[in-house]
N, C-alpha and C positions, 0 to 999 in steps of 0.2 A: 468476518471475524469469526472466530469460533465462540457458538454458544454453547454454555455450560448449563448442562437442566439443576436447576432448585431442587434439590431434596429437604423433606421437611418429618420431622420425626412426628411419627402417630401419636396419640394421647396416651397409648399405652406403652410406649416409652419413654414418653414423659416423665410419666407417674413411677416407672422402674428405677430411672434416674432420682427420683423425689426420694424414694422407698432408698435405694441406696445413699444416698447423702444425709437423710432421715437417722439411718443405721449408724453412720460413721459422726453425727453430733451428737449423737444418743451419749457415744461412749467415750466420746471426747467430754461432754458437761455432765459428763455423771455425776450426781450429790449436789453440781451448781442448780442453787434454788430458784434464782435470778433467771437463769437461759429455761430451767422448767419450766415457770412462769411463763414465760416469753413464748415457748413454744406452746404451751398448755393453750394459750388464749388465743392464738392463731389457728390451733386447729381449731378450737371452739367456734370461731368466728366461721370458718369452713361449713363445719356442720351444720351452723345455723343458715349458713345461705341456701344450704340442699334442703333443711327444714323446712324454710322459707316458699319453695315451690314447690312441697311433694302435695301437700293438701289440695291448692288449687287445680292440678291436673289429674289428681284423683277424682276429685268432684266433676270434674267437667269432662274428660274421658270418661269415665264412667258412666255417667247421668247420658252422654250421647252415644253411649254402648248400648245401654239396656232400653234407651229409647229405640234404637233401631234394631235389637232384638223384636221387642214390642209385644210377644206373647208371652205372659205369667206362668203358661201349662211349660212352655221350654225353657224359660227361666230358673224353673224349678228343678226341672231336668240335671240341666247344667250345675246348678247347685248340688245336688245331690249327687252326681258324679264326681263335681270339684272335692268334695266333701271325703267321699268313699277312698279316691282319690291318692289324696293326702295321707288316710289314717293306715292306706296299706303301707306306703312307701315308707310311714314315719315308723312304723312297726317293724317293718323289713331293718331299718338302719337302727335301731334299736337294739334288735336280735343280732345284726351282723357285729354290734360294737360289744356286745356280751360273751358273742361265741371268740372274737378276739381278744377278750381280758382272759379270758378262760383258758384257751391257748399258750398265751404270751405271758403268763403273769406278770403285768408290770409293778403291782404292788409288791410282792416277794423279794424284789431283789432291793431296796431301800431300806435304812431305818427311818422310820416315820419323823422319831422325836432328835433325830439331825438336819432335820430342813428347818428353813424359815420361816417362821410364822410371819401373816399379814392380818390388817384390820379387814374384817368382815362386819362391821357392826350396821354400814349401808345396807348390804343386802339381807343382815338379820333383821331389822327393823320393816323392811320390805317385804319380806318370808311372814313375819307374824301379820302383819296387813290381810296378806295373801291368804292365809289361814282361813282366816274368821269369814270370807267371803266366799261361800258355799258354790254348789252349782246355778243355783236360782238366782246367786246375787249374780253371779257371770252372763247366765243370760239376760235377767233386765237390764242389765249395764250399757248391753249392743242396743237397746232402744235409747235412744236420746229424746231424752224431757226439752233441750234447747240444743239445736244443730249449731249454733253460735258458739256455745259454750264447748260444744265438741269440738268445732274447728279451733278456737282458741286454745284448747288443750292439746288439741293434735292428737286425740282418743280415733284409733284407725276405723274400728270398727264400728261404732254408733255414724261416720259419718260414711262408711259401706254402705248402711242400712240404710240411712234418709237416700242417697244418691240412686240406691235401686229402685226404690218406692217413687221418687221424683221422679226417675227416666221411665219407670210403667205410665205416672201418670201424664207425661208429656206425648207418648205415647197413645194413650186413650183418647186425647181430647184433637188428636188428629190434625189436620192442615192447622189450626189454631198455636199449635206447639212448636212450628218448624223458625218460630223468630227465635225460640230461644234457643232449639238446638244450632244455630247459625250463630249466635249469639256464645255459647257455649264452647262449639268449635273453635272460634274465634279465640278463646281464650287460653282454650290448650295450646292452640298454634303460639299463642303468645309466649305461652310458658316455657313448650319447647324453647322456643328462641332465647328465652333468658336460661335456661337449661343449658345452650351451648356457651353463653357467655360465662357461667359459673365455672364449667369443666376446664376453662381455658386456669383456672387459680388452684385446680385438683392437685398438682404435680407439690403446691406451695404446702397444701393443707396436709398432704400427705405426709410430707418432708417433718413437718410440725409433730401429725399425731406418732408417727414411728421413734422421733427426737425422745420426744417426751417420756413416751413408753420404756425405752430403754435407760433413758436420764434414773427415771424414778427407781429402777428394776434393778439394771444391770447386769451385765453378762454372768456372774459368778450365779447370781440365783437361777439362772436356767442349767446349769452345769449337772446338778442334783436330780433331775427330772426329766433331762433330754430324752430318757430312753421311753418316760411315757408321752413326750411330746410326739416323737417319732413313732409311735405306734400308733397315736390319733390322728395324727397327719395320714400315714399310709394306709388306714383303716376308711379315711374319708376316699384318700385316691381311689383305692378298691371299689368303693362304693359310687363315685361317679363313672369311672369307667366300664365296670362289670355291671354292676345291678342297672343303674339307668342306662347304659349302652344295650344290655338285654332289656328294657320297657321302649327304649328309640327304636332297635329294630323290630319289635312285636307289630309297632304302629309305622314300622318304614319309613325312619330317619335313622342317619346317623350322628351319634352322639358327638364325632369330631367334627362334623361340620357344624352342629350348635356351638359348640368349643371354640371352632373360628370366629364366627356372627360376634360372639358375646365375651371374647376376651379382655378388651378393653375392661370392658365391664367388671369382670372376675379379679383382672388387678386391682382395678379401683375400691371393690368391694374389701378385697383382701388386703388390704395397705390402709383402710380408715377403718376395720372392722364396720362398718355401719351398713344395714341394707338400703336404709334411708338414699345413703349417697348416690344411689345406681338405679332406685327404683324409676325415676323420670326417662331415664334413658333408657331403661328395659321395656316401658308401657310402648317407647315408639319403635326399638329396633324388631319387637316381637310382633306389633303391627304388620312394620314393614316387610319382616320373614315371612309373612304369607296369612297368619292367622286371623281371624275378625277382629276387628276392634273390641269389638261389645266382649268378647269372649277374655281378651286380655288383660282389658280394662277391670274385670272383675276376677280373673284368674288368680293372677299377681297382687294385685293389692291384699286381696285373702290369705294366699298363702304366704304374705310376710307375717301374718298372726299364726297360721295353723299347720304350715308345712315348713317344719325347720329339721331338714334329715340331718345336715350337720350337728344342729345342736342335740339330737336326739343319740348321735354317735356319740359325742362328746360327753354326754349325761349318765350315760351306760356305762365305759368305759372308766370314767372318774369314780360312780359307783363303786365297782369292783377293785378298781385299782386302790379306793383307800381300804375296801374289805379286807385287800390281801393283807394291807401295810399294814393292818391291826391284826392279823393271823385271824381273822374272823371268817370260818368255813359255811358257804352257803350251798345248802342243798338243790336239787333241780327245782322241787317246789318253791323256796325262797326266792329262787331267782325268775319263775315263773309269775311269782307276785311282784319280782321288783319289775318287772317287765308292764304288768299291768299299772304298776304304780305311776311308771314314769310316762307312761301313757296317757292316766287320765292329768298326772300334772301339769304335763307339758301343754294341754289343751287350756286348763282351766288357770293360768297363770299368763297365756299368751296376750303379747302388748305390754306385761312387767318390765320396767326397764331392770336389766342386769339379768336376764329372765331366767336362762340356763343357770347360775348359780343359783338362783334360788330355787329354780326345780330340785338342784342339787340337796338344799337346805332341808327341802322341804320333805325330800325321799328316804335320805340315808338313816335317819332315825326310825324308819321301818324296817331295813336290815341288821341293826343294833351297832351303827357305824357311828361315833361320837361326833358332834357336828365339829366342834373344834378341829375334824381335819380337815376340814376346808381350808382353814387359814392357810395351813401348809401346801395348796396349790393354786390359792388367790395370785399370790405374785406373777403367776405364768399364764392365767385365764385372758389377759389381754391378746398374748400372742395366739394361745389355741383359738382365741376367738377370732382373728383374723382367717384362720382354715374355715372354721364352720360356718362363720358368714359367706366366704365365696360358694361353700358347699350348698348352701342355703338358695343362694340367687341361681345355680347351674339350675338346681332341683326345679325352683318356680317358672325358670323358662322353660325346660322340658314338660311342666305341668299344661302350661299353654298351647302347647303345640299337642300334646295326646288329647287333651280338652277337646281344642278345635277340628281336631282328626275326628273323634269319636262323634262329633254332632257335624261333621261332613262342610266345616266353617276354615278349613286351610285351602291356601290356593297353592298348590306345588310349581306351576310355573311362575307366581312371583316368589316363592319361597329360593327356587333354581336362579332366578334372576340376583335375585339381591347376596344370595351365596356367590357367584359370581363374580362381583364387584368385590369384595373381602379378599377372592382370591388372587386378585387383578394387586393390591395393596403390597 
């Protein structure tokens, strides 16, 4: 009897199907409050499942990774390299967004007052709270007074800070700390197994999240701002292919090979507009792709707070878009000031919910744009957020490889073998 080969859809294709179905449901149930509530709850449950496993993975992987590094001088060097790299890439992303906005002038082609306004009160409250916290409050907030409180609140930077010192402490006591390393290694393996289970429901979560976004917003809200959305996405694609491609080439990588390996995570991040949704799998994949676990466990969680290239592109284009829409001419000096302000505010509000929008709220007033202008682009924020989240994920994965290569902590043979597996699929 002839045997037929069984075909199984990859996670990426399952998510794409969920994405397509979510678009259909969003159009069909536009304005239907019952359907919107149902999809919102399903989507929230999926994101909650992801959030449930993120911090245990970060703590266990980062602690074990730092313990394996062991040397505080080496860790300091890695940390400095990472922050410098993040700042350089973010600056390039902001500058690219500003250049594109100056060349293509997306804001001059619309009547700002003809657009539909949306409620941004939740972002206003967050922005006011963030304004009252200066650089010292931000720095002091990184140091946890109660690590369990930080874990329960989901505060990533205090958790990273504690895990780094905990890992160094384990390394310092030598053989006595081996039992803790074994326990935490087991915890990370268990949580990666749980991650694989959670990913089975990812297509359902994606379907619900996309569906609720379109059901609330409607296709008609996208049409007037279509040019702005296209320019923003186009700039993000150029940044990934050209800028990241050049950086990858300098360090001996191929950006398209990286995109091949993390394609499922890119699709998931895009669909959910959540970096946390892919953080566990990114840590596992970049470790398997050849970068030392200690580097991966440090760079990726830190990058999710400080290396937001997609968000930087959006913020710079959106700021100039609104200035153009209000017919506000910005001199070269004002635009350089805008670049510097974006660099500072994007770091000062790292980890704030809806950070990209909050950064815009804190920034546009410095160039004379009315804060009410943001009400006109709030409706498409979710759509653009999908793209900037995907770019952030690619940027952080590249960062692990760059830092790993610079520290001679990258296994090329293991990388080639892992890539060959993906090319067979």
